[in-house]
C-alpha positions as CSV (number, residue, x, y, z in Angstrom):
1,V,-10.9,9.1,-5.4
2,Q,-9.3,7.7,-8.2
3,L,-6.2,5.5,-7.4
4,Q,-3.4,4.2,-9.4
5,A,-0.6,1.6,-8.1
6,S,3.0,1.7,-9.2
7,G,6.4,0.9,-8.6
8,G,6.0,-3.4,-8.6
9,G,8.4,-5.7,-10.0
10,L,10.6,-8.9,-9.5
11,V,13.2,-8.6,-6.7
12,Q,15.3,-11.0,-4.8
13,A,14.8,-11.7,-1.3
14,G,16.6,-9.2,1.0
15,G,15.9,-6.5,-1.4
16,S,13.7,-3.5,-1.6
17,L,11.2,-2.2,-3.7
18,R,9.2,1.4,-2.9
19,L,5.6,1.4,-4.3
20,S,3.6,4.4,-5.6
21,C,0.0,5.3,-5.1
22,A,-1.2,8.3,-7.2
23,A,-4.6,9.8,-6.0
24,S,-6.7,12.2,-8.1
25,G,-10.1,13.7,-7.1
26,R,-12.3,15.5,-4.6
27,R,-10.8,16.0,-1.5
28,S,-8.2,12.9,-2.3
29,S,-5.3,14.5,0.1
30,S,-7.1,14.5,2.8
31,R,-8.4,10.8,2.9
32,V,-6.9,7.9,5.3
33,M,-5.0,5.8,2.7
34,G,-3.6,2.4,3.0
35,W,-2.1,-0.9,1.4
36,F,-3.5,-4.0,1.0
37,R,-2.4,-7.5,-0.8
38,Q,-3.2,-10.5,-2.2
39,A,-1.0,-13.4,-2.4
40,P,-2.5,-16.2,-5.0
41,G,-4.6,-18.3,-3.9
42,K,-5.2,-16.0,-0.6
43,E,-7.6,-13.4,0.4
44,R,-7.1,-9.9,0.4
45,E,-4.9,-8.6,4.0
46,F,-4.2,-5.6,5.0
47,V,-1.0,-4.3,4.9
48,A,-0.3,-0.7,6.4
49,R,-2.3,2.0,6.9
50,F,-2.7,5.7,8.1
51,T,-4.5,6.7,11.4
52,G,-6.8,9.5,11.4
53,S,-4.5,11.3,13.4
54,G,-1.9,11.1,10.6
55,G,0.1,7.9,12.6
56,S,0.7,4.7,10.7
57,Y,-0.1,1.0,11.6
58,Y,1.7,-2.0,10.2
59,A,0.2,-5.9,10.0
60,D,2.6,-7.7,12.3
61,S,4.3,-9.4,9.4
62,V,5.7,-6.1,7.8
63,K,6.2,-4.4,11.0
64,G,9.8,-2.9,10.6
65,R,10.2,-3.9,7.2
66,F,7.9,-2.0,5.3
67,T,7.2,1.9,6.0
68,I,4.0,3.7,4.5
69,S,4.5,7.6,4.1
70,R,2.9,9.9,1.9
71,D,3.5,13.5,0.0
72,N,0.2,15.9,0.5
73,A,1.9,17.9,-2.3
74,K,1.8,15.7,-4.9
75,N,-1.0,13.4,-3.9
76,L,1.5,10.5,-3.2
77,V,1.3,7.9,-0.9
78,Y,4.5,5.4,-1.2
79,L,5.0,2.1,0.6
80,Q,8.5,1.8,1.4
81,M,9.4,-2.4,1.3
82,N,13.1,-3.2,2.9
83,S,13.7,-6.9,3.2
84,L,11.6,-8.5,1.3
85,K,10.9,-12.2,1.5
86,P,9.0,-14.7,-0.9
87,E,6.1,-14.5,1.4
88,D,5.7,-10.6,0.2
89,T,4.7,-11.7,-3.2
90,A,1.4,-10.3,-4.1
91,I,-0.6,-7.8,-5.7
92,Y,-0.5,-4.9,-4.1
93,Y,-3.4,-2.6,-3.8
94,C,-3.7,0.8,-2.3
95,A,-6.7,2.3,-0.9
96,A,-8.8,4.7,0.5
97,Q,-11.3,5.3,3.0
98,D,-14.8,6.5,2.7
99,P,-14.9,9.4,5.6
100,M,-18.5,8.9,6.5
101,S,-18.5,4.9,6.2
102,I,-15.1,4.2,7.5
103,S,-14.9,1.8,4.7
104,W,-12.3,1.1,2.4
105,S,-14.3,2.1,-0.5
106,S,-11.5,3.4,-3.5
107,W,-9.4,1.0,-4.8
108,G,-6.5,0.9,-7.0
109,Q,-5.8,-1.4,-9.8
110,G,-2.9,-3.3,-8.0
111,T,0.6,-3.7,-8.6
112,Q,2.6,-6.9,-9.0
113,V,5.4,-7.7,-6.3
114,T,7.3,-11.0,-6.9
115,V,10.0,-12.2,-4.7
116,S,12.5,-14.5,-5.5
117,S,14.3,-17.0,-3.1
């Protein structure tokens, strides 16, 4: 599965952005997808994901502000980010789970999100 993230940018605190992840390749539309982020000097961390049953799950730090969604017809996964905070500044990555190992085996190139105070 090949993934390409886009939609990052510079936004003021309290603003919104929508990230997109285009997936291509064999059975890409059936993969469990998620979003992660990495802030400067920090390790990559989980942000949001779909569950195997089609539900969604969020990190506590973004719960109630971020929403993950997908358009299977277009092979797109979105991350709607509202009420952005400076601490949300990071490179955001989309990822796809390997259906056998359940590991996050495919990664996009990342898109920069910068939230100014």
